[in-house]
C-alpha positions as CSV (number, residue, x, y, z in Angstrom):
1,P,-14.0,5.5,-23.7
2,S,-13.7,2.6,-21.3
3,R,-13.3,3.3,-17.6
4,P,-10.6,1.6,-15.6
5,S,-11.9,-1.3,-13.5
6,R,-12.8,-0.8,-9.9
7,R,-12.0,-4.5,-9.4
8,V,-10.5,-5.2,-6.0
9,R,-7.1,-6.8,-6.3
10,G,-6.1,-6.8,-2.6
11,I,-7.6,-6.0,0.7
12,A,-6.3,-5.2,4.2
13,L,-8.3,-5.3,7.4
14,S,-7.5,-2.6,10.0
15,P,-6.4,-3.9,13.5
16,S,-9.7,-2.7,15.0
17,R,-11.7,-4.6,12.3
18,R,-13.8,-1.6,11.6
19,T,-12.3,-0.6,8.3
20,A,-11.0,-2.5,5.3
21,T,-8.9,-1.0,2.6
22,A,-9.4,-2.2,-1.0
23,A,-6.6,-1.9,-3.5
24,C,-8.3,-1.4,-6.8
25,A,-7.4,-1.9,-10.4
26,D,-8.3,1.8,-11.2
27,G,-5.5,3.1,-9.0
28,F,-7.7,4.0,-6.0
29,A,-7.4,2.8,-2.5
30,R,-10.9,2.7,-0.9
31,A,-11.6,2.7,2.8
32,L,-14.7,0.5,3.5
33,D,-16.6,1.0,6.7
34,L,-17.4,-2.5,7.9
35,R,-19.9,-1.1,10.4
36,M,-21.9,0.3,7.5
37,C,-22.1,-2.9,5.4
38,G,-18.9,-2.1,3.6
39,D,-19.9,1.3,2.2
40,A,-16.9,3.3,0.9
41,R,-16.1,6.1,3.4
42,D,-13.1,7.5,1.5
43,A,-11.2,6.9,-1.7
44,R,-7.7,8.1,-2.7
45,F,-6.0,8.0,-6.0
46,V,-2.5,6.7,-5.1
47,G,-0.5,7.2,-8.3
48,L,1.1,3.7,-8.6
49,G,-0.9,2.7,-11.6
50,A,-3.3,-0.2,-11.0
51,L,-3.1,-1.2,-7.3
52,T,-2.2,-4.9,-6.7
53,C,-2.2,-5.5,-2.9
54,A,-2.6,-3.9,0.5
55,A,-1.4,-4.5,4.1
56,A,-2.4,-2.8,7.3
57,A,0.6,-1.0,9.0
58,G,0.0,-2.6,12.4
59,P,-1.8,-2.2,15.7
60,S,-0.2,1.2,16.7
61,R,-1.0,2.8,13.3
62,E,-4.7,2.1,12.8
63,D,-5.2,4.5,9.9
64,I,-2.1,3.6,7.9
65,V,-2.2,1.1,5.0
66,F,0.5,0.1,2.6
67,V,-0.4,-0.5,-1.0
68,G,1.6,-1.9,-3.9
69,G,1.2,-1.0,-7.6
70,E,1.8,-2.5,-11.0
71,D,4.7,0.0,-11.4
72,G,6.7,-1.7,-8.7
73,R,6.4,1.0,-6.0
74,V,4.9,0.9,-2.5
75,A,3.0,3.8,-0.9
76,A,1.5,4.5,2.5
77,V,-2.1,5.8,2.7
78,D,-3.0,7.6,5.9
79,W,-6.8,7.6,6.2
80,S,-6.7,10.1,9.1
81,A,-5.1,12.8,6.9
82,A,-7.3,15.4,5.2
83,G,-6.8,18.1,2.6
84,P,-3.4,18.5,1.0
85,D,-1.9,15.9,3.5
86,A,-4.3,13.3,2.1
87,A,-2.0,12.2,-0.7
88,A,-0.3,8.9,-0.4
89,T,3.4,8.9,0.6
90,F,5.7,6.9,-1.6
91,L,8.1,4.8,0.3
92,T,11.8,4.3,-0.5
93,L,12.6,0.8,0.5
94,A,16.3,0.2,0.9
95,D,18.2,-3.0,1.7
96,D,21.0,-3.1,4.2
97,G,23.5,-2.0,1.5
98,G,21.3,1.0,0.7
99,A,20.1,-0.3,-2.6
100,V,16.7,1.2,-3.5
101,L,14.2,-1.5,-4.2
102,S,11.1,0.7,-4.8
103,A,11.1,4.4,-5.2
104,R,9.6,7.3,-7.3
105,G,11.4,7.3,-10.7
106,A,13.9,4.5,-10.1
107,R,13.4,0.9,-9.1
108,R,15.4,-2.3,-9.3
109,V,12.5,-4.5,-10.2
110,D,10.9,-4.9,-13.6
111,R,7.4,-6.0,-12.5
112,G,4.7,-4.9,-10.1
113,V,4.4,-5.5,-6.4
114,S,2.5,-8.8,-6.0
115,C,2.2,-8.9,-2.2
116,L,2.9,-7.1,1.0
117,S,2.9,-8.2,4.7
118,V,3.5,-6.3,7.9
119,A,5.1,-8.0,11.0
120,P,2.6,-8.4,13.9
121,G,4.1,-5.5,15.9
122,G,4.3,-3.3,12.8
123,G,8.1,-3.1,12.9
124,A,8.8,-4.6,9.5
125,L,7.4,-4.7,6.0
126,A,7.9,-7.5,3.6
127,A,7.2,-7.2,-0.2
128,G,7.2,-9.5,-3.1
129,W,7.4,-8.5,-6.8
130,E,6.2,-10.4,-9.9
131,D,9.8,-10.9,-11.0
132,G,10.4,-13.1,-8.0
133,T,12.2,-10.5,-5.8
134,V,11.3,-10.8,-2.1
135,A,12.6,-8.5,0.6
136,A,11.8,-7.5,4.2
137,F,12.5,-4.1,5.6
138,A,12.9,-3.0,9.2
139,R,10.9,0.2,10.1
140,T,14.2,2.1,10.3
141,R,15.0,1.3,6.6
142,W,11.8,3.0,5.3
143,A,12.1,6.6,4.2
144,S,9.0,8.5,3.1
């Protein structure tokens, strides 16, 4: 049987520049320690199918990274969490009218997340999907 590819499809650099998170085609987010020549220090299966992109959460949240998947959902990975808390948190992204754009089980888009970006202060998340949908969400509009 063939193994899913570990191909890197997106990468996010932490604000401290010590860690990079690779969003991989096999569905894992991998934390790479840049002080150790990029060796993987942790890997988490996220549950979004193949991962497509990654974005660091911002300067006040060093260990949080957002990842997007082929299934159209977005999750937050907290590298500081251990044990049962280590699982990724799926985000529900709602527009001002409350329409869910990406959530477990139901989503408006038909294609995967193609890109993510976080505002410089970490107060907003922007996402783009393969079907052309683009949206930005204020921090208060995220529910985990």
